[in-house]
C-alpha positions as CSV (number, residue, x, y, z in Angstrom):
1,X,0.0,0.0,0.0
2,X,1.1,3.6,-0.5
3,X,3.0,5.7,2.0
4,X,0.8,8.4,3.4
5,X,1.8,11.9,4.6
6,X,-0.5,14.2,6.6
7,X,-1.0,17.6,5.0
8,X,-0.9,19.8,8.1
9,X,-2.3,22.8,6.2
10,X,-5.6,20.9,5.7
11,X,-5.8,18.3,8.5
12,X,-6.1,18.8,12.3
13,X,-7.2,22.4,11.9
14,X,-9.0,21.9,15.2
15,X,-5.7,22.7,16.9
16,X,-2.9,25.2,16.4
17,X,-0.4,24.4,13.7
18,X,2.4,23.4,15.9
19,X,0.2,20.9,17.7
20,X,-0.7,19.1,14.5
21,X,2.6,17.3,14.4
22,X,1.6,15.4,17.5
23,X,-1.9,14.7,16.1
24,X,-0.4,13.3,12.9
25,X,1.8,10.9,14.9
26,X,-1.2,9.8,17.0
27,X,-3.1,8.9,13.9
28,X,-0.3,6.7,12.6
29,X,1.4,9.0,10.2
30,X,5.2,8.8,9.8
31,X,5.4,11.8,7.4
32,X,3.9,15.2,7.0
33,X,3.7,18.0,4.4
34,X,2.4,21.5,4.5
35,X,2.0,24.5,2.3
36,X,4.1,27.3,3.8
37,X,6.4,26.8,6.8
38,X,7.8,30.3,6.6
39,X,5.7,31.8,9.4
40,X,7.3,29.4,11.9
41,X,10.8,29.3,13.3
42,X,13.1,26.6,11.9
43,X,14.1,25.4,15.4
44,X,10.5,24.9,16.4
45,X,9.6,23.0,13.2
46,X,12.7,20.9,13.5
47,X,12.0,20.1,17.1
48,X,8.4,19.1,16.3
49,X,9.6,16.7,13.5
50,X,12.2,15.2,15.8
51,X,10.0,14.9,18.8
52,X,7.3,13.0,17.0
53,X,9.7,11.1,14.6
54,X,8.1,12.5,11.5
55,X,9.6,13.1,8.0
56,X,8.7,16.3,6.1
57,X,8.2,15.3,2.5
58,X,6.9,18.4,0.8
59,X,6.5,22.2,1.1
60,X,5.7,25.0,-1.3
61,X,7.7,27.9,-2.5
62,X,6.5,31.2,-1.1
63,X,3.5,32.2,-3.1
64,X,3.1,35.9,-2.7
65,X,0.2,37.5,-0.8
66,X,-2.0,34.5,-0.2
67,X,-4.5,36.3,1.9
68,X,-4.9,38.9,-0.8
69,X,-5.7,36.2,-3.3
70,X,-2.3,35.5,-4.9
71,X,-1.7,31.9,-5.7
72,X,1.9,32.1,-6.7
73,X,4.2,34.6,-8.4
74,X,6.2,32.5,-10.9
75,X,4.0,33.9,-13.7
76,X,4.1,37.6,-12.8
77,X,6.2,40.2,-14.5
78,X,8.2,42.4,-12.2
79,X,8.3,39.8,-9.4
80,X,11.3,37.8,-10.6
81,X,13.6,39.1,-7.8
82,X,11.0,38.2,-5.2
83,X,10.6,34.8,-6.7
84,X,14.4,34.2,-6.5
85,X,14.5,35.3,-2.9
86,X,11.6,32.9,-2.2
87,X,13.7,30.1,-3.8
88,X,16.5,30.9,-1.4
89,X,14.2,31.0,1.6
90,X,12.6,27.7,0.6
91,X,15.9,26.0,0.3
92,X,17.0,27.2,3.7
93,X,13.9,25.7,5.3
94,X,14.0,22.5,3.2
95,X,17.6,21.9,4.0
96,X,17.1,22.4,7.7
97,X,14.0,20.2,7.8
98,X,15.3,17.4,5.6
99,X,12.6,18.1,3.0
100,X,13.4,16.7,-0.5
101,X,10.6,18.2,-2.5
102,X,9.4,21.8,-3.1
103,X,6.2,22.5,-5.1
104,X,5.9,25.7,-7.1
105,X,2.4,27.1,-7.3
106,X,2.7,29.1,-10.5
107,X,-0.1,31.5,-9.9
108,X,-2.8,33.5,-11.7
109,X,-1.4,35.4,-14.8
110,X,-1.7,39.1,-15.4
111,X,-4.1,39.2,-18.3
112,X,-2.6,42.5,-19.4
113,X,0.6,40.7,-20.4
114,X,0.7,38.7,-23.6
115,X,0.5,34.9,-23.1
116,X,3.9,34.3,-24.7
117,X,5.5,36.8,-22.4
118,X,4.0,35.1,-19.4
119,X,5.2,31.8,-20.6
120,X,8.7,33.2,-20.9
121,X,8.6,34.5,-17.4
122,X,7.4,31.1,-16.0
123,X,10.1,29.2,-17.9
124,X,12.9,31.4,-16.8
125,X,11.7,31.3,-13.2
126,X,11.4,27.5,-13.2
127,X,14.8,27.0,-14.8
128,X,16.3,29.1,-12.1
129,X,14.5,27.2,-9.3
130,X,15.2,23.8,-10.7
131,X,18.9,24.6,-11.0
132,X,19.2,26.0,-7.5
133,X,17.2,23.1,-5.9
134,X,19.3,20.6,-7.8
135,X,22.4,21.8,-6.1
136,X,20.8,20.8,-2.8
137,X,19.4,17.5,-4.1
138,X,15.8,18.9,-3.8
139,X,13.2,18.2,-6.5
140,X,11.1,21.0,-7.9
141,X,7.5,20.2,-8.6
142,X,4.6,21.9,-10.5
143,X,1.0,21.2,-9.9
144,X,-2.0,21.5,-12.2
145,X,-5.1,22.8,-10.4
146,X,-8.7,22.5,-11.5
147,X,-10.4,25.5,-13.2
148,X,-13.5,25.3,-11.0
149,X,-11.6,26.0,-7.7
150,X,-9.1,28.3,-9.3
151,X,-10.5,29.6,-12.6
152,X,-7.5,31.8,-13.5
153,X,-4.6,29.4,-12.5
154,X,-1.9,29.1,-15.0
155,X,-1.6,25.3,-15.0
156,X,-4.7,23.3,-15.2
157,X,-4.0,19.9,-16.9
158,X,-1.3,17.3,-17.1
159,X,-0.9,18.0,-20.8
160,X,0.0,21.6,-19.9
161,X,2.4,20.4,-17.2
162,X,4.2,18.1,-19.6
163,X,4.5,20.9,-22.2
164,X,5.9,23.3,-19.5
165,X,8.4,20.6,-18.4
166,X,9.5,20.3,-22.0
167,X,10.0,24.1,-22.3
168,X,12.0,24.3,-19.1
169,X,14.1,21.3,-20.2
170,X,15.5,20.4,-16.8
171,X,15.9,16.9,-15.3
172,X,14.9,18.4,-11.9
173,X,11.3,19.3,-12.7
174,X,8.5,17.0,-11.9
175,X,4.7,16.8,-11.5
176,X,2.7,17.0,-8.3
177,X,-0.4,15.0,-9.3
178,X,-3.4,15.9,-7.2
179,X,-6.1,13.2,-7.8
180,X,-8.9,15.5,-6.7
181,X,-7.9,18.3,-9.2
182,X,-7.3,15.9,-12.0
183,X,-10.6,14.0,-11.5
184,X,-12.3,17.3,-12.0
185,X,-10.3,18.3,-15.0
186,X,-9.5,15.0,-16.8
187,X,-10.6,11.7,-15.3
188,X,-8.6,8.8,-16.6
189,X,-6.7,8.8,-13.3
190,X,-4.8,5.5,-13.2
191,X,-4.1,5.5,-16.9
192,X,-2.6,9.0,-16.7
193,X,-0.5,8.2,-13.6
194,X,0.9,5.1,-15.2
195,X,1.8,7.0,-18.4
196,X,3.5,9.8,-16.4
197,X,4.9,7.7,-13.6
198,X,8.5,8.7,-14.3
199,X,7.6,12.4,-14.0
200,X,5.2,12.2,-11.0
201,X,7.1,12.8,-7.8
202,X,4.2,13.3,-5.4
203,X,0.6,12.4,-5.3
204,X,-2.2,14.0,-3.3
205,X,-5.6,12.7,-2.5
206,X,-9.1,14.0,-1.7
207,X,-12.5,12.8,-3.0
208,X,-15.0,14.5,-5.3
209,X,-17.3,16.3,-4.8
210,X,-16.5,18.3,-1.7
211,X,-12.7,17.6,-1.5
212,X,-13.4,15.5,1.6
213,X,-11.8,12.2,2.8
214,X,-11.3,9.3,0.3
215,X,-14.4,7.2,0.4
216,X,-16.9,10.1,0.6
217,X,-17.4,10.6,-3.1
218,X,-17.1,9.2,-6.6
219,X,-13.4,8.2,-6.7
220,X,-12.6,4.5,-6.2
221,X,-9.6,4.8,-4.0
222,X,-9.3,1.0,-3.3
223,X,-8.7,0.6,-7.0
224,X,-6.4,3.6,-7.3
225,X,-4.2,2.5,-4.4
226,X,-4.0,-1.0,-5.8
227,X,-3.1,0.4,-9.2
228,X,-0.3,2.5,-7.7
229,X,1.1,-0.6,-6.0
230,X,1.0,-2.5,-9.3
231,X,2.7,0.4,-11.1
232,X,5.5,0.4,-8.5
233,X,4.9,4.0,-7.4
234,X,7.3,4.5,-4.5
235,X,6.6,8.2,-3.6
236,X,4.5,9.6,-1.0
237,X,0.7,10.1,-1.1
238,X,-0.3,13.3,0.6
239,X,-3.6,13.5,2.4
240,X,-4.7,17.0,1.3
241,X,-8.4,17.1,1.9
242,X,-11.0,19.0,3.9
243,X,-12.3,16.8,6.7
244,X,-16.1,16.4,6.4
245,X,-16.4,16.9,10.2
246,X,-13.4,16.6,12.5
247,X,-10.1,15.2,11.2
248,X,-10.0,12.3,13.6
249,X,-13.7,11.4,13.0
250,X,-12.9,11.0,9.4
251,X,-9.8,8.9,9.7
252,X,-11.4,5.5,9.5
253,X,-10.8,5.3,5.7
254,X,-7.0,5.2,6.1
255,X,-6.7,2.5,8.8
256,X,-6.9,-0.5,6.4
257,X,-4.1,1.0,4.4
258,X,-1.8,1.8,7.3
259,X,-1.7,-1.8,8.6
């Protein structure tokens, strides 16, 4: 069965962020991920990982003014210096926390800029990030996100992700494949994952509709997890969903896979 990591940005929101490490351990997780560690001190994060014997497997690059609606800055003209500073900060955190993967949320393009100019900005930024992360043996990931939740997001399909990877032309650029987002955009989940297995470095799960726990919607996760085993997928599967009630109350789905 797959190796599961708890996404602490989505799960255990009943308690403060720094308490979620303990909650994840209590629910049988050995790994965690979260979106943005940058509001928390490195010593505190490192101590939480060590205390609860957890591995951090993923974080995001800084993504601009999140509360103001920004969803990444890799596609924005005039923000290149800020993007590069964010790469440096992300590396600092990832190095200290032993995190081997960083996801780049590319963001919502400025529609006043021509598409080809936006593409050039994205490619240049990703080439820089991929090169800098490679020096630290950290993988750079990009994630397609469905157009219903984020209508303006730059990257929405696996085909677009593959095209972008070909433009960047770096061996250190991979796909973060979120099953919830790709069910809404494409379907053909297991076929797509098998075809792209060499380029998929991380998988995330939630059901549809609602983005709740696996087993609450239309996606057959028993089949998907068996298929991932058959394919030989060896990466982590991040639990990035919105609990339908409390996090712990909705954890029954995972128990049969953790044993």
